C-alpha positions in Angstrom: -13.8 12.7 3.5 -11.1 15.4 3.6 -9.0 16.0 0.6 -5.8 17.9 -0.2 -4.6 19.3 -3.5 -1.0 18.3 -4.1 1.3 19.1 -7.1 -0.1 16.2 -9.2 -3.7 16.4 -8.2 -6.2 16.1 -5.4 -5.9 13.2 -2.9 -8.7 12.1 -0.6 -7.7 10.7 2.8 -9.1 9.4 6.0 -8.1 11.3 9.2 -9.2 10.2 12.6 -7.7 13.3 14.3 -6.8 13.4 17.9 -3.6 13.9 19.8 -2.2 10.4 19.7 0.9 9.2 17.8 0.6 9.9 14.1 0.4 6.8 11.9 0.1 7.1 8.1 -1.3 4.0 6.3 -0.5 3.3 2.6 -2.5 0.8 0.6 -1.8 -1.2 -2.6 -3.0 -1.3 -6.2 -6.7 -1.4 -6.9 -7.5 -0.7 -3.2 -8.2 2.5 -1.4 -8.0 3.6 2.2 -10.9 1.3 3.1 -8.4 -1.6 3.2 -7.4 -0.2 6.6 -10.9 0.1 8.0 -10.6 -2.7 10.6 -7.1 -1.6 11.7 -8.3 2.0 12.0 -11.3 0.8 14.1 -8.9 -0.9 16.5 -6.4 2.0 16.9 -8.4 5.2 16.5 -9.0 5.7 20.3 -5.3 6.4 21.0 -3.7 7.2 17.7 -4.1 9.7 14.9 -4.5 7.6 11.8 -4.3 9.0 8.3 -4.9 6.9 5.2 -4.6 8.6 1.8 -6.2 7.0 -1.3 -3.3 7.0 -3.7 -3.8 7.0 -7.5 -3.7 3.3 -7.9 -6.9 2.7 -9.7 -9.4 3.0 -6.9 -9.0 6.7 -6.5 -12.1 8.9 -7.4 -10.3 12.1 -8.4 -8.2 11.8 -11.6 -4.7 13.2 -11.3 -3.6 16.4 -13.1 -0.3 14.8 -13.9 -0.1 11.2 -15.1 0.9 9.0 -12.1 4.0 6.8 -12.0 5.5 4.9 -9.1 8.2 7.6 -8.8 5.5 10.4 -8.7 3.6 8.5 -6.0 6.8 8.5 -3.9 6.9 12.2 -4.2 3.2 12.6 -3.5 3.5 10.7 -0.2 6.4 12.9 0.9 4.4 16.0 -0.1 1.4 14.7 1.8 3.4 14.5 5.0 4.9 17.9 4.4 1.7 19.8 3.5 -0.1 18.4 6.5 2.9 19.2 8.7 2.9 15.6 10.0 5.8 14.9 12.4 7.2 11.8 14.1 5.2 9.7 11.7 5.0 6.0 11.8 4.8 5.2 8.0 3.0 1.9 7.3 2.6 0.2 4.0 1.1 -3.0 2.8 1.3 -4.7 -0.7 3.1 -1.9 -2.6 6.7 -0.8 -2.0 6.6 3.0 -2.1 7.3 3.4 1.6 10.7 2.0 1.1 11.7 4.7 -1.4 10.1 7.4 0.8 12.0 6.2 3.8 15.3 6.1 1.8 14.8 9.5 0.2 12.6 11.5 2.5 13.1 10.3 6.1 12.9 13.7 7.8 9.3 13.4 9.1 9.5 9.7 9.9 10.0 8.3 13.3 9.3 4.6 12.4 8.7 2.4 9.4 6.4 -0.6 9.1 6.6 -2.8 5.9 3.8 -5.4 5.6 4.1 -8.2 3.1 5.1 -5.9 0.2 7.0 -5.6 -3.1 10.7 -5.6 -2.5 14.0 -6.1 -4.3 13.4 -7.7 -7.7 9.9 -8.9 -7.0 8.3 -6.0 -8.9 5.6 -6.2 -10.2 4.9 -9.1 -7.8 3.4 -12.5 -8.5 0.7 -13.5 -11.0 -1.6 -10.5 -10.1 1.3 -8.1 -10.7 2.0 -9.7 -14.1 -1.7 -9.6 -15.0 -1.9 -5.9 -14.2 1.2 -5.2 -16.3 -0.2 -7.1 -19.2 -3.6 -5.4 -18.9 -2.0 -2.0 -18.9 0.0 -2.8 -22.0 -2.7 -3.8 -24.4 -5.7 -1.8 -25.7 -8.8 -2.9 -23.9 -6.9 -4.8 -21.3 -8.0 -2.8 -18.2 -11.7 -3.0 -18.9 -11.4 -6.7 -19.5 -9.4 -7.1 -16.2 -12.0 -5.1 -14.3 -14.9 -7.2 -15.8 -13.2 -10.4 -14.7 -12.4 -9.2 -11.2 -15.9 -7.8 -11.0 -17.6 -11.2 -11.4 -18.4 -12.4 -7.9 -17.9 -16.1 -8.7 -14.3 -15.3 -9.9 -13.2 -13.0 -7.1 -11.3 -15.8 -5.4 -9.2 -16.6 -8.4 -5.4 -16.7 -7.9 -5.0 -13.8 -10.3 -7.2 -11.6 -8.1 -8.2 -11.4 -4.4 -7.6 -15.2 -4.0 -3.9 -14.4 -4.1 -4.1 -11.6 -1.6 -6.4 -12.9 1.1 -7.4 -16.2 2.7 -10.8 -14.9 3.6 -13.3 -13.3 1.2 -13.4 -9.5 1.2 -16.9 -8.2 1.5 -18.5 -7.6 -1.9 -19.4 -4.0 -1.1 -15.7 -3.3 -0.5 -14.5 -5.0 -3.7 -17.2 -3.1 -5.6 -15.9 0.2 -4.1 -12.4 -0.7 -5.2 -13.3 -1.5 -8.7 -16.0 1.2 -9.4 -13.6 4.0 -10.5 -11.8 1.8 -13.0 -15.2 0.5 -14.3 -16.9 3.8 -14.7 -14.3 6.6 -15.3 -12.0 6.6 -18.4 -9.8 9.2 -16.7 -9.1 6.8 -13.8 -8.3 4.0 -16.4 -5.8 6.4 -18.1 -4.2 7.1 -14.7 -3.9 3.4 -14.0 -2.6 2.5 -17.4 0.1 5.2 -17.2 1.1 4.0 -13.7 1.3 0.4 -14.9 3.4 1.2 -18.0 5.9 3.4 -16.1 7.2 0.9 -13.5 11.0 1.2 -13.1 12.1 -2.3 -12.2 15.2 -1.0 -10.5 13.3 1.3 -8.1 13.1 -1.1 -5.1 16.6 -2.3 -5.6 17.7 1.3 -5.3 15.4 1.7 -2.3 17.0 -1.3 -0.6 20.4 0.3 -0.9 19.0 3.5 0.8 17.3 1.6 3.6 20.7 0.6 4.9 20.9 4.2 6.2 17.4 4.4 7.7 18.4 4.6 11.4 14.9 4.7 12.9 13.0 1.7 14.4 11.6 -0.5 11.6 9.1 -3.4 11.8 8.7 -5.9 9.0 5.4 -8.0 9.2 5.2 -10.9 6.8 2.6 -13.4 6.0 4.0 -17.0 6.0 1.3 -18.1 3.5 1.9 -15.1 1.1 1.5 -16.2 -2.5 3.0 -13.0 -4.0 5.8 -11.8 -1.7 8.6 -14.3 -1.1 8.9 -15.2 2.6 12.7 -14.7 2.5 12.1 -11.0 1.5 10.7 -10.3 4.9 13.8 -11.6 6.6 16.1 -9.8 4.1 14.3 -6.5 4.7 14.5 -6.8 8.5 18.3 -7.6 8.2 18.9 -4.8 5.8 17.3 -2.1 8.1 19.7 -1.1 10.9 17.0 -1.3 13.5 14.8 -3.7 11.8 12.7 -6.4 13.5 10.7 -9.2 11.8 7.4 -10.7 12.8 5.9 -13.5 10.8 2.1 -14.2 10.9 0.3 -17.4 10.1 -3.2 -17.8 8.7 -2.9 -14.9 6.3 -1.8 -13.9 2.9 -0.6 -10.5 1.6 -3.5 -8.3 2.9 -3.0 -8.9 6.6 -5.2 -5.9 7.3 -8.1 -8.0 5.8 -7.2 -11.4 7.1 -5.9 -10.7 10.6 -6.6 -7.0 11.4 -6.8 -7.4 15.2 -3.4 -9.0 15.4 -1.9 -6.4 13.0 -3.4 -3.6 15.1 -1.9 -5.1 18.2 1.5 -5.2 16.6 1.3 -1.6 15.5 0.2 -0.4 18.9 3.1 -2.3 20.5 5.6 -1.0 18.0 4.5 2.6 18.2 4.7 2.5 22.0 8.0 0.6 22.3 9.8 1.1 18.9 
């Protein structure tokens, strides 16, 4: 896997290469780039897809500066700059950093795709978001959280992947996501610092900035999402000057896991027509 050393540390990333349109895929907390594996498989023949593993707890290289949501925003912008990526379609699921990047650093972006994600005042989102905040705030909370999520019979609980997907995520993928937090104290320190430095006004500020994002934007929302209010999808699409909303049934937050073929089809259409 290629990696790039940025101002806050080394970031690993997937890169399919090729001459097609550039699509950058951003994941959520306690996931890595593998959450996009099925979408990448669908699109790699005619797109260049890049998926960085951000310092969200499933990263394998500890940061040299403690991560915060604001720092991750800058890392994403720096990633685009350092790799000289142009006319980028920036796609994000679950987390809300792409909103701030689009509002503050739009220069390299041609399009924006927001997929069932944190927005407005829903930050941290839902019961899993509150659980992560609590785990980061008490001594021993993160190891306990990882032990609970690591137990296979409990993986479908509504505080874990049961809130994020309708269909079970393969155990080998979940184990991959949890391994860094389970085995590396430096990764746990990164995750704790991130979780205790959330600015609850960040996405409200981003929403104000999105009013001036004048490029095509697609909002894809899961109608059965348990974490991200359905009305937030509509509000984001209305807020963006060139926003469009597509709602999908039979999926929760991680549409890339539940309905990857349909999501890939939407992305292909949007990149070609948007």
